[in-house]
C-alpha positions as CSV (number, residue, x, y, z in Angstrom):
1,M,6.3,53.7,-39.4
2,K,5.3,50.3,-40.7
3,R,7.6,48.7,-38.2
4,W,5.8,50.4,-35.3
5,I,2.4,49.4,-36.7
6,I,3.5,45.8,-36.9
7,L,4.8,45.8,-33.4
8,L,1.6,47.3,-32.1
9,L,-0.4,44.6,-33.9
10,I,1.8,41.8,-32.5
11,T,1.4,43.3,-28.9
12,F,-2.3,43.5,-29.3
13,M,-2.6,39.9,-30.5
14,L,-0.5,38.7,-27.6
15,V,-2.7,40.5,-25.1
16,V,-5.9,39.3,-26.6
17,N,-4.9,35.7,-27.0
18,S,-3.1,35.3,-23.7
19,G,-4.5,32.9,-21.0
20,C,-6.0,29.5,-21.2
21,S,-8.8,28.9,-23.7
22,N,-10.1,25.8,-21.9
23,H,-9.9,27.0,-18.3
24,I,-12.5,26.2,-15.8
25,E,-13.2,28.3,-12.7
26,L,-12.3,26.6,-9.4
27,N,-15.8,27.0,-8.0
28,K,-17.1,24.9,-10.9
29,L,-14.8,21.9,-10.2
30,G,-15.8,18.7,-8.4
31,I,-12.5,17.7,-6.8
32,I,-12.3,13.9,-6.5
33,S,-10.4,12.5,-3.5
34,A,-11.1,8.8,-4.2
35,I,-12.5,6.5,-7.0
36,A,-13.9,3.0,-6.8
37,F,-14.1,0.6,-9.7
38,D,-16.7,-2.1,-9.8
39,L,-18.4,-4.3,-12.4
40,D,-22.2,-5.1,-12.4
41,E,-23.8,-8.4,-13.4
42,S,-23.6,-7.6,-17.1
43,N,-19.9,-6.6,-16.8
44,Q,-20.6,-2.9,-17.2
45,W,-18.2,-0.5,-15.4
46,V,-19.5,1.1,-12.3
47,L,-17.4,4.1,-11.2
48,T,-18.0,5.6,-7.8
49,F,-16.6,9.1,-7.1
50,Q,-15.9,10.6,-3.6
51,I,-16.1,14.4,-4.2
52,I,-15.0,17.0,-1.6
53,I,-17.5,19.7,-0.5
54,P,-15.3,22.7,0.1
55,K,-18.0,24.7,1.8
56,S,-18.5,22.0,4.4
57,I,-14.8,21.7,5.2
58,Q,-14.5,25.5,5.6
59,S,-17.5,25.9,7.8
60,K,-16.2,23.1,10.1
61,S,-13.7,25.5,11.6
62,G,-16.5,27.5,13.0
63,G,-18.3,24.5,14.4
64,G,-21.9,23.5,14.2
65,N,-21.7,22.1,10.7
66,S,-24.2,19.4,9.8
67,Q,-23.2,18.7,6.2
68,S,-21.0,15.8,5.2
69,P,-17.5,16.8,4.0
70,V,-17.9,14.6,0.9
71,T,-20.5,13.4,-1.4
72,V,-20.5,10.0,-3.2
73,F,-22.2,9.0,-6.4
74,S,-21.8,6.3,-9.1
75,S,-22.2,6.1,-12.8
76,K,-22.3,3.2,-15.3
77,G,-20.9,2.6,-18.7
78,K,-19.8,0.0,-21.2
79,T,-16.3,1.6,-21.0
80,I,-14.6,3.6,-18.3
81,Q,-14.8,6.8,-20.3
82,E,-18.5,6.3,-21.0
83,A,-19.1,6.0,-17.2
84,I,-17.1,9.2,-16.6
85,Q,-19.1,11.0,-19.4
86,K,-22.4,9.8,-17.9
87,S,-21.4,11.3,-14.5
88,D,-22.0,14.7,-16.1
89,L,-25.7,13.9,-16.0
90,E,-25.6,13.8,-12.2
91,A,-22.7,16.0,-11.2
92,P,-23.4,19.7,-11.3
93,R,-19.6,20.4,-11.5
94,H,-16.8,19.3,-13.8
95,L,-15.0,16.3,-12.3
96,F,-11.4,17.1,-11.5
97,F,-9.1,14.0,-11.2
98,S,-5.7,15.5,-10.4
99,H,-6.3,15.4,-6.6
100,T,-7.3,11.7,-6.5
101,R,-5.3,10.1,-3.7
102,V,-6.8,6.6,-3.7
103,I,-8.2,4.1,-6.3
104,I,-10.1,1.1,-4.9
105,I,-10.6,-1.9,-7.1
106,S,-13.1,-4.7,-6.3
107,Q,-12.1,-8.3,-6.4
108,R,-14.6,-8.9,-9.3
109,V,-12.8,-6.2,-11.4
110,A,-9.4,-7.7,-10.4
111,K,-10.4,-11.1,-11.6
112,Y,-11.8,-9.6,-14.8
113,G,-8.5,-7.7,-15.4
114,V,-7.2,-4.2,-14.7
115,N,-5.6,-3.5,-18.1
116,Q,-8.5,-1.2,-19.1
117,I,-8.1,0.8,-15.9
118,L,-4.4,1.3,-16.4
119,D,-4.9,2.2,-20.1
120,A,-7.5,4.9,-19.3
121,Y,-5.3,6.2,-16.5
122,L,-2.2,6.5,-18.7
123,R,-4.1,8.4,-21.4
124,S,-5.5,11.1,-19.0
125,Y,-3.4,14.2,-18.5
126,E,-5.1,14.7,-15.1
127,S,-3.9,11.4,-13.7
128,R,-1.3,11.2,-10.9
129,E,1.3,8.4,-10.9
130,N,1.6,8.4,-7.1
131,T,-2.0,7.6,-6.5
132,N,-2.5,4.7,-4.0
133,V,-4.1,1.5,-5.3
134,L,-6.1,-0.8,-3.0
135,L,-8.2,-3.9,-3.3
136,S,-11.6,-4.8,-1.8
137,D,-13.0,-8.3,-1.6
138,A,-16.6,-6.9,-1.9
139,D,-18.0,-3.9,-3.8
140,A,-15.3,-1.2,-3.8
141,K,-18.0,1.6,-3.7
142,N,-18.9,0.6,-0.1
143,V,-15.5,1.7,1.1
144,L,-16.0,5.3,-0.1
145,E,-19.3,5.6,1.8
146,I,-17.7,5.2,5.2
147,L,-17.0,8.4,7.1
148,T,-13.9,8.6,9.2
149,P,-13.6,10.5,12.6
150,L,-10.0,11.7,12.5
151,E,-10.0,12.9,8.9
152,S,-12.8,14.9,7.5
153,I,-12.1,13.5,3.9
154,P,-12.2,9.7,4.0
155,G,-10.1,9.5,0.8
156,N,-7.3,11.2,2.7
157,A,-7.7,8.9,5.7
158,I,-7.3,5.9,3.5
159,S,-4.3,7.4,1.8
160,N,-2.7,8.1,5.2
161,L,-3.1,4.5,6.2
162,L,-0.6,3.8,3.4
163,S,1.7,6.7,4.1
164,E,5.4,6.0,3.6
165,Q,6.5,8.5,6.2
166,A,9.4,7.2,8.2
167,D,7.6,7.5,11.5
168,R,4.9,5.0,10.6
169,L,5.3,1.6,12.2
170,T,4.2,-0.6,9.5
171,N,5.5,-3.6,7.5
172,L,3.0,-3.2,4.7
173,V,4.3,-2.4,1.3
174,P,2.0,0.2,-0.3
175,S,1.2,0.0,-4.0
176,K,1.4,3.2,-6.1
177,M,-0.1,3.4,-9.5
178,H,3.3,3.8,-11.2
179,E,4.7,0.8,-9.3
180,L,1.7,-1.3,-10.3
181,M,2.2,-0.4,-14.0
182,S,5.9,-1.0,-13.9
183,T,5.5,-4.5,-12.4
184,M,2.7,-5.5,-14.7
185,T,4.7,-4.7,-17.8
186,N,7.4,-7.1,-16.5
187,P,6.5,-10.4,-18.1
188,T,8.0,-12.5,-15.3
189,A,7.0,-10.4,-12.2
190,S,3.8,-10.5,-10.2
191,S,2.2,-7.5,-8.4
192,T,0.9,-7.0,-4.9
193,V,-1.9,-4.7,-3.8
194,P,-3.0,-4.2,-0.2
195,E,-6.6,-4.9,0.8
196,I,-8.8,-2.3,2.4
197,K,-11.5,-3.9,4.6
198,I,-14.7,-2.8,6.3
199,T,-14.9,-4.3,9.7
200,G,-18.1,-4.1,11.9
201,Q,-21.6,-3.0,11.0
202,R,-21.7,-1.0,7.8
203,E,-25.3,0.2,8.2
204,G,-25.6,3.8,9.1
205,Q,-21.9,4.6,8.8
206,N,-22.4,6.9,5.8
207,S,-24.3,9.3,8.1
208,L,-22.9,12.1,10.2
209,D,-24.6,10.6,13.2
210,A,-22.0,7.9,13.2
211,L,-19.3,10.5,14.0
212,K,-21.1,11.5,17.2
213,E,-20.2,8.2,18.9
214,T,-16.9,7.9,20.8
215,R,-16.4,4.3,19.4
216,K,-17.3,3.7,15.8
217,S,-18.9,0.3,15.0
218,T,-17.3,0.3,11.6
219,V,-13.6,0.7,10.9
220,L,-11.6,0.8,7.6
221,K,-8.4,-1.2,8.0
222,L,-5.7,-2.7,5.9
223,D,-5.6,-6.5,6.0
224,R,-4.4,-9.1,3.4
225,V,-2.3,-8.6,0.3
226,G,-3.8,-9.4,-3.2
227,V,-1.5,-11.0,-5.8
228,F,-1.8,-10.3,-9.5
229,K,-0.4,-12.4,-12.3
230,E,-0.2,-10.1,-15.4
231,D,-3.3,-7.9,-15.0
232,K,-5.5,-10.5,-13.2
233,F,-6.1,-11.3,-9.6
234,A,-4.5,-14.6,-8.6
235,G,-5.2,-14.9,-4.9
236,W,-4.7,-13.6,-1.3
237,L,-1.8,-13.7,1.1
238,S,-2.7,-13.5,4.7
239,R,-1.1,-10.9,7.0
240,N,1.3,-13.5,8.4
241,E,2.2,-14.7,4.9
242,S,3.0,-11.2,3.7
243,I,5.1,-10.0,6.7
244,G,8.3,-11.2,5.1
245,I,7.8,-9.5,1.7
246,P,9.1,-6.0,2.7
247,W,12.1,-7.8,4.4
248,I,13.1,-9.6,1.1
249,T,12.4,-6.5,-1.1
250,N,14.4,-4.2,1.2
251,Q,11.4,-1.9,1.9
252,I,11.2,-2.1,5.7
253,K,11.3,1.3,7.4
254,K,10.1,0.9,10.9
255,M,8.3,-2.1,12.5
256,T,7.9,-3.9,15.7
257,I,8.9,-7.6,16.0
258,V,7.4,-9.6,18.8
259,F,9.6,-12.5,20.0
260,S,9.7,-15.0,22.8
261,C,12.2,-14.6,25.7
262,E,13.3,-18.2,25.4
263,G,12.7,-19.0,21.7
264,E,9.9,-21.4,21.2
265,T,10.1,-22.9,24.7
266,L,8.6,-20.0,26.6
267,S,6.2,-18.4,24.2
268,E,3.9,-16.9,26.9
269,Q,6.6,-14.3,27.9
270,L,7.1,-12.0,25.0
271,S,9.3,-9.0,24.1
272,S,9.1,-6.2,21.5
273,F,12.0,-5.1,19.3
274,L,11.6,-1.8,17.3
275,V,13.5,-1.9,14.0
276,Q,15.0,1.5,13.2
277,K,17.2,0.6,10.3
278,S,17.4,-2.4,8.0
279,R,19.1,-3.5,4.8
280,T,18.6,-6.5,2.6
281,N,21.0,-7.9,-0.1
282,L,19.8,-10.5,-2.6
283,T,22.5,-12.7,-4.2
284,P,21.3,-15.1,-6.9
285,N,23.3,-18.2,-7.8
286,I,23.1,-21.0,-10.3
287,S,24.9,-24.3,-9.5
288,G,24.4,-27.6,-11.2
289,G,21.4,-26.4,-13.1
290,N,19.7,-25.4,-9.8
291,L,18.7,-21.9,-8.7
292,F,19.6,-20.5,-5.3
293,M,18.9,-17.1,-3.7
294,S,20.8,-15.8,-0.7
295,V,19.0,-13.3,1.4
296,D,21.2,-11.3,3.8
297,I,19.4,-9.1,6.2
298,E,20.9,-6.6,8.7
299,A,18.6,-4.9,11.2
300,K,19.3,-2.4,14.0
301,G,16.9,-1.2,16.6
302,N,15.8,-0.9,20.2
303,L,14.3,-3.2,22.8
304,N,11.1,-1.4,23.7
305,E,9.3,-4.0,25.9
306,T,10.0,-7.2,27.8
307,A,8.1,-9.4,30.2
308,C,11.1,-11.5,30.9
309,N,13.4,-11.7,34.0
310,L,16.5,-10.4,32.3
311,K,19.8,-8.8,33.2
312,L,20.1,-6.5,30.2
313,K,23.5,-5.1,31.3
314,E,25.1,-8.5,30.5
315,P,26.3,-8.8,26.8
316,N,25.4,-12.5,26.8
317,T,21.7,-11.6,27.5
318,L,21.6,-9.1,24.6
319,H,23.2,-11.6,22.3
320,K,20.7,-14.2,23.3
321,L,17.8,-11.8,22.5
322,E,19.3,-10.9,19.2
323,T,19.4,-14.6,18.3
324,Y,15.7,-15.0,19.1
325,I,14.9,-11.8,17.0
326,Q,16.9,-13.2,14.1
327,E,15.0,-16.5,14.3
328,Q,11.7,-14.6,14.1
329,I,12.7,-12.5,11.1
330,K,14.0,-15.6,9.3
331,N,10.7,-17.5,9.9
332,D,8.7,-14.5,8.6
333,V,10.9,-14.4,5.4
334,E,10.6,-18.1,4.8
335,D,6.8,-18.1,5.4
336,S,6.4,-15.4,2.7
337,F,8.7,-17.2,0.3
338,Q,6.8,-20.5,0.7
339,A,3.5,-18.7,0.1
340,A,4.8,-17.0,-3.0
341,K,6.2,-20.4,-4.3
342,K,2.9,-22.0,-3.7
343,M,1.2,-19.4,-5.9
344,K,4.1,-19.6,-8.4
345,A,4.1,-15.8,-8.3
346,D,7.4,-13.9,-8.3
347,I,6.3,-11.0,-6.1
348,L,9.8,-10.7,-4.6
349,G,11.8,-9.5,-7.7
350,F,13.9,-12.6,-7.9
351,G,13.5,-12.7,-11.7
352,D,15.1,-9.3,-12.1
353,K,18.1,-10.4,-9.9
354,F,18.7,-13.5,-12.0
355,H,18.3,-11.5,-15.2
356,K,21.0,-9.0,-14.2
357,S,23.4,-11.6,-12.8
358,Y,22.9,-14.3,-15.5
359,P,21.8,-12.6,-18.7
360,Q,22.7,-15.6,-20.9
361,N,20.9,-18.1,-18.7
362,W,17.9,-15.8,-18.4
363,K,16.9,-16.3,-22.0
364,E,16.1,-19.9,-21.2
365,L,14.9,-19.3,-17.6
366,S,12.4,-16.7,-18.6
367,K,10.5,-19.0,-20.9
368,N,9.0,-20.9,-17.9
369,W,9.8,-18.6,-15.0
370,E,6.8,-19.7,-12.9
371,K,8.2,-23.2,-12.6
372,E,11.8,-22.0,-12.2
373,F,10.7,-19.7,-9.4
374,A,8.9,-22.4,-7.6
375,D,12.1,-24.5,-7.6
376,I,14.4,-21.8,-6.1
377,S,16.2,-22.8,-2.9
378,L,16.4,-19.9,-0.3
379,D,19.2,-19.3,2.1
380,V,18.3,-16.6,4.7
381,K,20.9,-15.0,7.0
382,V,19.9,-12.4,9.5
383,H,22.1,-10.2,11.7
384,V,20.3,-8.1,14.4
385,T,21.9,-5.5,16.7
386,I,20.1,-4.2,19.8
387,Q,21.4,-0.7,20.0
388,R,19.5,0.5,23.1
389,T,17.4,-1.0,25.8
390,G,15.6,2.2,27.0
391,M,15.8,4.1,30.2
392,I,16.4,1.1,32.5
393,N,19.1,-1.6,32.2
394,D,17.4,-4.6,33.7
395,S,13.8,-5.6,33.0
396,F,11.1,-4.5,35.5
397,S,10.5,-8.2,36.4
398,K,14.1,-8.4,37.5
399,L,14.0,-5.0,39.3
400,S,10.9,-6.1,41.3
401,K,12.6,-9.5,42.0
402,K,9.7,-11.5,40.5
403,K,10.4,-15.0,39.5
404,E,9.2,-16.4,36.2
């Protein structure tokens, strides 16, 4: 009898105590799609939140909706957590961070240092390690106020710009939160973060009236690449200076290479080569106390466009074009390497390669890796294969018998 009473008591307690004691109803959550980090003149943190309005998104399917799909507001604090706590004074819902897709950091914050952001991010159980990180040369909060025509939620639109899907034709290396943390904990490596830029007139672009125009006067676009040494901003790389980075780091997926039909001698007639597959091998070497790095690149793809008078059925013609493409890739790689050397920032992972191949030498090299990195000699070898030339064999200029 006692046994049955004990079992009934245990069952009753399990039923009563089941469930989450700290649960929050979904309709009481403010779901954040993007966060911006700024600093004011007194170095107080200014956090800006882009919050999704579910009712607005749902009613859009029926048409005639006049409410913005997101709302944006800011809060200040001496620390990041204080700024988040003060947001409760303005937000009628509990802020929910687990769906944050984008974090935007201003250049002022980047120069101050991002250690505090990463520390707060690691401590939160709601944080996602695959959140995209972007850099803004002005106030980061301004980016979150721009509405986008193709995506109802601007945070999703920004995240999609950095999408790593295989069908995206981009040579930009995105920066995830976990990648940034991993690189910054490496004492000899430097980090890269893409820039998000507002182009055009910003006034009036936070209103729904801006979406009624067929051509927006303001566009969010990816531009330069910011370089970090440890946790602080060190400088910018231009788009041309950053093109070779994904080649060296073996992160090219698909991209278009523009090259001249006759090398440098006939630059007004250009062609396009679409890279479908690529592979890069880095081989470090130490000889006579000097450091060398061999970069071997193999790329395969299709000829998608040409303005040249070419007989593409002839093997010599394709071989000639492959040579020009190889020269262009090699120039891009060397330009990026020279830019990194100038900043003395190992954004290419060379330190890790030397560490693995020469562990004994690395003990001494790592003591002054910035100087050692700047003295590395680079040897670039590129092999390109044009697999297809499209639906026609000869170029249209050749078919139409036009002379160049």
